[in-house]
N, C-alpha and C positions, 0 to 999 in steps of 0.2 A: 565390632572393631575389625578393621582390615588387617589380615595377618601380614607380618613383616615380609614373608617370603612370597607374597602374591606378586607375580610379574606385572609391570606397568610400563608402557611405552608412552613417552611424552614428546610432542613435536612442537618446536618453537621457531620463531623467526619474525621478520618484519611483515607488515601487511603486503600482500601481492607477491610474496616470496615463493608461493606454491605449497604452503603447509597443508591446506585442506586436501589438495590433490594427492599429496604424499600419504596422508592419513588414510584416504580412501583406498589407495593401492595396497598399503600395508594391511588394512582391515580385510580386503578381499583375499590377499595372499596368505595371511596368517590367521584367518578365522577370527577377526576382531570386531569390536563395536566401538564407536567413537563418542567420546565425551568432549563437548565443545566448551572451551575455556575462553569465552569472549563476553565482555561486559555489555555488549550491545545486542548480540544475537539471542540473548535470553528474552528479548522483548517481542511480543506479537506484533505483526504488521510492519516491522522494520526489516524488510527483506532485501530490497535492492541496495540501499545505502550501506548495508553491513556485509554485502556479498555473501549472504547466507547460502548454505548448500541447497541445491535445487531439490524439488520434490522427487525427481528421478534418482538423484544421488542418495536421498534419505530412504528411498524405497530399496535401493540396491544394498545399502549397508545401514543398520540402525544408528541414528545419531541421537544423542541425549543432551539435555539442557538447552534445547532450542525452543523458542516460543513458550517460555515458562510463565511469564507475567505480562500484563498490559503496561504500556509506557508510563502510566501514571501511578504505578506501584513501585515499591522499593525492593531491591535485590542487592545484598551486600556480599563482600568477599567471604564472610562467615557463612552465609547461606550457600555460597558456591562450594566451599570446602566440605560442608556437611553433606550436601547432595552428591558431590563427586566421590567422596569416600564410600558412600552407600552404593553408588553405581559400580565402583571398582569391585566391591565385594560381590554384588549381584551378578555382574558380567562374568567374573571368575567362577562363581558357583555354577554357572550355566556352561562352563567348559570353554569359554571364549576369552580372547585377549583384550583387556581394556586399553584403549588408545586415547590419551588426552591431548587435544590439539587446540592451540589458540595463541593470540598475540597479547592477551592481557596478562602481563608478567606477574602481577600480584596474585591473580587467581591461580596460575600455574604453581608459583612458589608456596602458596598457602598449603598445597597438598604435598609438594616435594619436600618441604622442610618442616612440615607439621606445625605451622604457625599457630600460636595460641591466640584465639580471637573471641571477643565478646559479641554476642548477637546484636546487630544494629548499632554497634559502637564504632566511632571514628577515632577513638583515642589510640595513641601510639602504645604498642606493647613492647616493653623493654626486653622481653625474652626473645623477640624475633630478631634474627641477625641483621636485617636491614634497618631496624629501629635503634639498635643498641649503640652506645658510644664506643669509639674505637678502643678505649681502655677496658671495656667490658666484654670484648668479643670472645674471650676464653670461657665466659660463663654462660653463653647463650647456646641455644640449640641450632647447630649449623650443619649437622650431618644430613646428607640427602637420604631420602627414603630408600630402604634396602630393595634390591632386585628391581631397580628402575633404570631404564635406558632413556636418556634424553637426547633427542636428535635436533639439530639446528640447521636450517638452510641458510647458507651464507652466499647471497647472490651479489654479483658485482653491482656497484652503485649505478652505473650507466644503464645496465639491463633492468635493474629494479625501477629506476625512474621512468623508463619506457613502459614498463608493465603498469605502473601506477597511472600514467597518462592514459593508457589504453583502457584500464579498468574504469576510470572516471568517465571517459567517453561512452563506454558501454552502459554504465549506469544511467547516464542521461538518455541514451537511446531506448533503454528498457522502461523508462518512465519514472525516474527518481523524482522529478518535479511533482508529478501527480501523487506519488506515494507520500511525500512530505506534506503536501496540501491536505490530503485526507487525514493524516495523523494530527496535524495542527488543528484542523476543524473539529476533530473529535476530542483531543486531549489538551490542546493549547501547547505552549512552548514549555513542556515539562523538562525535567533534568535529563531524561533519557534522550531528548533531542538536542542536547548540548554537544554531542559527539561530532566528530568529523563526518562530513557528508550530509549533515542535517542542519547544524547551527548556521552554516553559510547562507541558507535560504531566507532567513528572517529579513535581512536587508532587501533582498529581491522582492519579497511579498509586500514590503513597505514602500516599494517603488524607488528605492535608493541605489539599486544595483541591477545591471543587465544580466541576462542569462549567461552570456559569455564570461562576464566578470565573476559570476557565481561559480561557474565551472573551473575557472582559473584558481579561485580561492580554495576550492575543494582539493584541487591537485596540489597546491602549495602546502596546505595544511596536512594532507596525507603524507607528503614527503617529510614534513617536520615530525609527524607522529611516528613514521618509520624510523627516523633517526633516534627518537626517544626509546623506541622498542629495542633498537640495536644496542644502545647504551645500557639498558637494563639487563639484557641477556648476556652481554659481554662479561658481566661481573660474576657469572656462574661458571666455575671451572669444571663442573660436571657435564656440561653440554658437549656433545660430540658433533662437530661442525662438518658440513658437507656442502660442496658447491653445486651438486646436482642431486636430484631426487633418486635416480637409479642407484647411485652409490649408497645412499642412505637406506634404501629398501634392502639391498644386499646385506648391509651391515646388520639391519634389524633381524633379518632371517637367520644369520649366523649367531647373533646374540641369543635369540630364542632357543636355537638348537643347543648352544653351549649352556644356557641357563637351565634347560630341562635335564641335561645330562650330568651337570656338575653342581648346579645351584649357585654358580659364581658368574657374575656378569662381566662381559668384556667392556673395555673402556679405552677410548683414545681422546685426546684433548688437543685439537688443532683449532685454536681460537681464531676468530676472524680478525 
């Protein structure tokens, strides 16, 4: 069981907001290791379309929960929570700082709010704050995990949209079309391939869509996904929002110093 006073840094935000780069900087500066909270990067072979950290980045700083299973296997939020908590304990026991980063809000919150989950179950759990009825909110577990700093990157909409467009173009250049083709040939159109960046290719391979139309759809769907992520994270009052990574890094450094000296975490809430 992870001790309550074990420090944890979590980094959230929309896709293409710079979360991974910030996590890498914090890990290098504060002697940390990264736990990836992403429902797609757990799959082997899904590298380009998920913007998975490069091999060089993974060599520079240990990354966990990447390439865990094949695309035709199942991985639930319960699986993530169990694995993440074990990693938090292991990383801490080795004298390092656990840093959880990702855009899958349910994965993040399952750890932050200690969601009660049944393995391989999709049933709603009324003890979880997001599932409970408004009249029952006083009876649910809603307190965030102790000694936890949650950082959020709040990027201006216009800047984020340009980053998304640039990211999609880069994915195409890096060979996303080939990656998807190889995955489909090996596994078929599994549930893992229903995510943004992959699902858009089915019509293309069926001859009903051009490459340019496919790219445009990926861009549109990525923007829509980013909006859903923003909506999800806005509901968490414990997130400390920053418009740039440098400010977030400085804040994390100060938080860790304060945490070590007093055992009390700093907190600011500038919601986007």
